[in-house]
N, CA, C and O atoms as a DFTB+ gen file, in Angstrom:
232 C
 N C O
     1  1      12.420      36.697     -45.555
     2  2      13.345      37.084     -44.505
     3  2      14.764      36.779     -44.988
     4  3      15.029      35.711     -45.539
     5  1      15.640      37.704     -44.779
     6  2      17.024      37.452     -45.164
     7  2      17.868      37.192     -43.915
     8  3      17.383      37.268     -42.786
     9  1      19.130      36.887     -44.150
    10  2      20.010      36.520     -43.037
    11  2      20.295      37.706     -42.124
    12  3      20.536      37.520     -40.931
    13  1      20.271      38.929     -42.670
    14  2      20.522      40.104     -41.838
    15  2      19.419      40.252     -40.790
    16  3      19.703      40.496     -39.618
    17  1      18.161      40.103     -41.212
    18  2      17.042      40.201     -40.269
    19  2      17.116      39.091     -39.220
    20  3      16.899      39.328     -38.032
    21  1      17.423      37.894     -39.672
    22  2      17.515      36.767     -38.732
    23  2      18.644      36.996     -37.735
    24  3      18.488      36.729     -36.544
    25  1      19.764      37.484     -38.214
    26  2      20.901      37.760     -37.337
    27  2      20.591      38.846     -36.324
    28  3      20.940      38.725     -35.149
    29  1      19.925      39.920     -36.782
    30  2      19.556      41.000     -35.860
    31  2      18.543      40.524     -34.829
    32  3      18.605      40.926     -33.667
    33  1      17.618      39.679     -35.240
    34  2      16.640      39.122     -34.302
    35  2      17.333      38.264     -33.250
    36  3      17.027      38.356     -32.061
    37  1      18.257      37.439     -33.693
    38  2      18.997      36.585     -32.759
    39  2      19.837      37.431     -31.800
    40  3      19.879      37.158     -30.600
    41  1      20.498      38.448     -32.327
    42  2      21.327      39.321     -31.486
    43  2      20.481      40.066     -30.463
    44  3      20.853      40.146     -29.293
    45  1      19.351      40.608     -30.891
    46  2      18.509      41.343     -29.948
    47  2      17.945      40.409     -28.880
    48  3      17.850      40.787     -27.712
    49  1      17.572      39.201     -29.272
    50  2      17.111      38.219     -28.290
    51  2      18.195      37.860     -27.292
    52  3      17.927      37.689     -26.102
    53  1      19.415      37.746     -27.781
    54  2      20.551      37.429     -26.904
    55  2      20.773      38.554     -25.896
    56  3      20.985      38.301     -24.710
    57  1      20.722      39.795     -26.374
    58  2      20.921      40.952     -25.488
    59  2      19.835      40.984     -24.416
    60  3      20.128      41.206     -23.241
    61  1      18.595      40.767     -24.814
    62  2      17.494      40.764     -23.843
    63  2      17.679      39.632     -22.827
    64  3      17.429      39.813     -21.635
    65  1      18.119      38.465     -23.307
    66  2      18.371      37.348     -22.396
    67  2      19.439      37.668     -21.369
    68  3      19.299      37.331     -20.193
    69  1      20.509      38.320     -21.812
    70  2      21.591      38.706     -20.890
    71  2      21.074      39.709     -19.857
    72  3      21.354      39.576     -18.666
    73  1      20.326      40.707     -20.311
    74  2      19.790      41.721     -19.393
    75  2      18.851      41.077     -18.368
    76  3      18.932      41.382     -17.178
    77  1      17.975      40.200     -18.817
    78  2      17.033      39.564     -17.895
    79  2      17.762      38.681     -16.889
    80  3      17.401      38.671     -15.712
    81  1      18.768      37.948     -17.318
    82  2      19.507      37.099     -16.376
    83  2      20.330      37.946     -15.408
    84  3      20.446      37.608     -14.231
    85  1      20.902      39.050     -15.903
    86  2      21.703      39.922     -15.037
    87  2      20.840      40.561     -13.950
    88  3      21.308      40.794     -12.835
    89  1      19.584      40.842     -14.278
    90  2      18.681      41.436     -13.294
    91  2      17.871      40.380     -12.542
    92  3      16.988      40.707     -11.750
    93  1      18.182      39.119     -12.800
    94  2      17.552      37.971     -12.128
    95  2      16.031      37.924     -12.337
    96  3      15.278      37.561     -11.434
    97  1      15.601      38.298     -13.541
    98  2      14.193      38.207     -13.914
    99  2      13.977      36.935     -14.720
   100  3      14.906      36.457     -15.370
   101  1      12.768      36.376     -14.692
   102  2      12.507      35.194     -15.524
   103  2      12.537      35.584     -17.006
   104  3      12.160      36.697     -17.372
   105  1      12.976      34.682     -17.823
   106  2      13.070      34.939     -19.260
   107  2      11.678      35.162     -19.849
   108  3      10.749      34.421     -19.530
   109  1      11.524      36.186     -20.713
   110  2      10.208      36.497     -21.277
   111  2       9.878      35.666     -22.504
   112  3       9.577      36.215     -23.563
   113  1       9.931      34.363     -22.372
   114  2       9.636      33.476     -23.501
   115  2       8.572      32.471     -23.078
   116  3       8.476      32.119     -21.903
   117  1       7.781      32.015     -24.030
   118  2       6.768      31.018     -23.682
   119  2       7.422      29.659     -23.417
   120  3       8.584      29.448     -23.765
   121  1       6.689      28.757     -22.810
   122  2       7.216      27.409     -22.611
   123  2       7.538      26.743     -23.956
   124  3       7.175      27.255     -25.015
   125  1       8.199      25.635     -23.899
   126  2       8.645      24.937     -25.111
   127  2       7.486      24.651     -26.061
   128  3       7.642      24.805     -27.272
   129  1       6.345      24.244     -25.552
   130  2       5.207      23.936     -26.428
   131  2       4.735      25.182     -27.171
   132  3       4.284      25.083     -28.312
   133  1       4.833      26.342     -26.548
   134  2       4.477      27.591     -27.222
   135  2       5.423      27.890     -28.372
   136  3       4.998      28.342     -29.435
   137  1       6.708      27.634     -28.155
   138  2       7.692      27.849     -29.220
   139  2       7.473      26.876     -30.376
   140  3       7.598      27.254     -31.541
   141  1       7.150      25.636     -30.059
   142  2       6.876      24.650     -31.104
   143  2       5.619      25.049     -31.885
   144  3       5.574      24.903     -33.106
   145  1       4.611      25.546     -31.189
   146  2       3.400      26.012     -31.856
   147  2       3.680      27.188     -32.783
   148  3       3.147      27.250     -33.890
   149  1       4.516      28.121     -32.333
   150  2       4.876      29.268     -33.167
   151  2       5.641      28.811     -34.404
   152  3       5.436      29.344     -35.494
   153  1       6.513      27.838     -34.241
   154  2       7.240      27.296     -35.391
   155  2       6.270      26.647     -36.377
   156  3       6.455      26.751     -37.590
   157  1       5.256      25.989     -35.871
   158  2       4.242      25.383     -36.736
   159  2       3.475      26.427     -37.528
   160  3       3.160      26.216     -38.699
   161  1       3.173      27.549     -36.896
   162  2       2.480      28.640     -37.593
   163  2       3.353      29.173     -38.726
   164  3       2.867      29.393     -39.835
   165  1       4.629      29.380     -38.453
   166  2       5.540      29.860     -39.495
   167  2       5.650      28.854     -40.635
   168  3       5.615      29.231     -41.807
   169  1       5.782      27.588     -40.293
   170  2       5.896      26.549     -41.314
   171  2       4.624      26.491     -42.158
   172  3       4.697      26.341     -43.378
   173  1       3.480      26.607     -41.529
   174  2       2.224      26.617     -42.264
   175  2       2.139      27.795     -43.227
   176  3       1.646      27.647     -44.345
   177  1       2.612      28.954     -42.804
   178  2       2.618      30.135     -43.672
   179  2       3.512      29.948     -44.880
   180  3       3.147      30.318     -45.996
   181  1       4.686      29.371     -44.655
   182  2       5.602      29.123     -45.779
   183  2       5.009      28.103     -46.748
   184  3       5.115      28.261     -47.964
   185  1       4.388      27.060     -46.209
   186  2       3.772      26.048     -47.071
   187  2       2.637      26.653     -47.890
   188  3       2.480      26.320     -49.064
   189  1       1.852      27.528     -47.291
   190  2       0.772      28.187     -48.020
   191  2       1.324      28.983     -49.203
   192  3       0.779      28.922     -50.305
   193  1       2.405      29.728     -48.971
   194  2       3.000      30.514     -50.057
   195  2       3.457      29.611     -51.207
   196  3       3.246      29.936     -52.375
   197  1       4.072      28.497     -50.877
   198  2       4.552      27.574     -51.908
   199  2       3.380      26.976     -52.674
   200  3       3.409      26.912     -53.903
   201  1       2.351      26.539     -51.956
   202  2       1.184      25.940     -52.602
   203  2       0.463      26.971     -53.462
   204  3       0.023      26.653     -54.567
   205  1       0.338      28.198     -52.972
   206  2      -0.330      29.244     -53.750
   207  2       0.427      29.529     -55.039
   208  3      -0.194      29.733     -56.082
   209  1       1.746      29.546     -54.988
   210  2       2.549      29.775     -56.191
   211  2       2.366      28.635     -57.190
   212  3       2.268      28.874     -58.393
   213  1       2.319      27.394     -56.695
   214  2       2.149      26.243     -57.568
   215  2       0.779      26.252     -58.228
   216  3       0.656      25.925     -59.408
   217  1      -0.250      26.624     -57.475
   218  2      -1.606      26.649     -58.013
   219  2      -1.753      27.773     -59.044
   220  3      -2.408      27.592     -60.070
   221  1      -1.152      28.915     -58.778
   222  2      -1.267      30.048     -59.712
   223  2      -0.510      29.803     -61.013
   224  3      -0.854      30.375     -62.047
   225  1       0.518      28.956     -60.969
   226  2       1.284      28.617     -62.186
   227  2       0.416      27.885     -63.199
   228  3       0.545      28.099     -64.405
   229  1      -0.454      27.036     -62.718
   230  2      -1.235      26.174     -63.604
   231  2      -2.385      26.881     -64.220
   232  3      -3.136      26.284     -64.991
């Protein structure tokens, strides 16, 4: 992932947040524990890639 993709994701999330608040709808995001779990999944994926590269080197 590069910074352009991350920036566009953040911008689109911001726009959706503004629209939902303007229309007085609840935010379409999971509770904090869901976000922490999703971050753990991403971290696990990155760690797998690093470990796989290290194992294939040897």
